[in-house]
N, C-alpha and C positions, 0 to 999 in steps of 0.2 A: 295542495302540497305546501308545507311551510317553506319559507325562503330565508336566506341568511346563513351565517356560519353556525354549525352545530356546536353546542356547548361542550367544552372539554372537561373531563374529570367528573367529580361528584359534588352534590350539594351538601348542606349541613347533615351531620350524623343524626339519624332517627332512632329512637329507642334508648335503652340503657347505654351509658357510656362504656366503651370497651376498657378493660384493665391493661395496664402496661405502661412503662416509662417511655416507650417509643412514640406514644401518641401526643400530638400537639393540640392543646386546648383550643387555640384560635382556629385551627383547621377544622376541628370537630364542630365548632360553633358556626363557622362561616362557610365551610365547604372547602374542597381541595381541587383546585383547577390547574394544578401543575402538570407538566409533561413527565409523569412517572408511571411505572407499571402498577397494576392493581395491588400487588404485594405491598407497596409502600404508601397506599392511600392513607391519609391522615397522620402519617409518621412525620416527626420533626426532621429537618435536614440533617442534624447531627446524628440522629438514630439511623438514618439511611446510610450516611457515610460510614458509620461504625459497622453496619451490616455488610456493606460492600468491602470494607477493609478486611473482614474476616474471610472473604471468598475471592479476593483478587487473583488474577492469573499471574504467571511468572514472566510475562513479556512487558517491555517498556517501549515507548514510541518517542522518537526525537525528530525535530525538524529545525533546519537552519532558518533564521529569520533576519536576513540582512536588508530586505526591501519591504518590510511590513506585509508579508505574504498573506493574502486573504484565505488561503487554504487552511491556516492553522485552526481556526474555529471549527471547521468541518472535521478536521482530524481529531480534535478534542472530543467532539460529539461521537465519532466512531469509536474512539478509545473508551469512552464511557459505555457504549453499547456492548463492546467485546470485553469489557472489564480489565483494561490494562492496569498494570501495577502503578505506573506513573507516566506522565507526559513531560517531555523535556523540550524547552525552547532555547535554542542556541543563537546568540547574537543579541539583537535588540530586545529589550524587556517588554516593549509595547507591542501588542498584537490586537487584531480586530476580533472581538468576542462575539460578534453577531451570529456567525455560523455555528457557534457552540450551542446556541439555543438553551443557555443557562446550565448546560451539563457541566461546565467548569466548576460549579459549586460542589459537585459530587466527585470530582476527579482531582487527584493530586497533580498539580502542574508546577514544575520547577524551572527556574531560569539558570542558564550557564552562559557566561560571557563568550566562551570559546569552546570549540570541539574538544580541545585538550582538557578543559575543565570538566566537561561531560564525561570523558573517558576516565579521568581521575576519580570522579564521583562513583562511577559504575564499578571501579576496582575496589571500593571500600564497603560495598554492601554486604550485609549478613548472608552467609551461604557461599561466599566466594565471588570473584569477579564476574561481571555480566558481559559477555562478548558484544561488540558493536558490529552490526551488519548493515552495510549500506544498500539502499534500494535505488538502482539506476541502471539504465540500459547501456552499460559500458562494455567495451570489448573485454572478454574474459569473465564476465559475470556468469554465475551459475543460473540455471533455470529454476525459478521458484517452484514450478510445477513438479520437479523431480527431486528436489533437494530435501534432506531431512533437517527440519528447522530445530535448533536447540531449544530445549524447554525454557531455559533462562537465556534471554536475549533482549537486546535493544535494537529495534529497527530505526535506522537513521535516513531521513529524507532531505533532499536539497531543496533549494528555491525552485519555484515554478519557472521553467525556461532553462536556466543554466545548469540545473541539477546540483549534485554534490560539489562542494568546493574542493580545491586541492587538499586543504587541511583535513577535510572530512574523509576524503578517500584514503589519506595516509593513516588516519586514526582507526579505520575499519579493519576488522579481522578478515573481511571478505565482502564481496558485493553480489547481489543477485538481481535478475531482471524478470519482468513479467512478460510472458509470451504475447505478442501482438501479430495480427494478420492483415491489418488494413493499411491505408496509405499514410496515416499520421506517424510522425517520428516518436511521439510519446503520448502517454495518457496523463490526465490531471493528477497532481501530487496527492490530493485528498482521496481520489479514487484508488490510486496505487496503495496508499496507506491502508484503506479499508480491505483491499484484496490481501495484503500481507497479513493483517491481523486475523482475517477470517481463515487464512491458510494455517496459521498457528492454532486456531480453534479446532479446525478439522483434525489436526495431528495430535493435539494434546488435551483438549478440554473434555470434561466429563459431561456427555450429553444425555445421560440416563437419569439424572436427578431433576428435582423441581427447580434447581437453580438456573436451568436453561429454559428460556421461553421465547415465544414468537408473538410479539405484540402484546 
């Protein structure tokens, strides 16, 4: 049995070159070892982003970043997987990209100095204001499992540990929590973000087309 890490992706293109502006000549010649689905093999990064932009969902994801939260990279990766419209980072501009696994290249990531700036931006988007919903296990929060999530929405997450700041809570149109049954007081912020995004997908995404895939 062979040992070592299996090769990721595909090698150089064999046979006649495919036609289309989406293909990258270097990738066709050298192979495509990126972490992308088969649909995008040998496509340029610009072509992939353009195709994603034509299909992005109507939800946004935002996270406060006052302490250089390590969850941000993982949230960006999940946002790419569930095809969020945009990811918003509130607070410090610097964030750890390691958990994103390069998916930030395909995802629109915006920075806002404050939650008020984020809310003001969401109010100016085409199609009308996008409501800001906080995700935190606060008293009075709705149950994610039973609420009807708006199609156009921005999920806002606080720092790991303290949760949403007072300013964030004030800016939100409402908050919801994720049901837990164990001994821990909370779940990881990146896990909560993935659950919230998937809940949006369950309620609103078109799962019947080839645009939805598993692996």
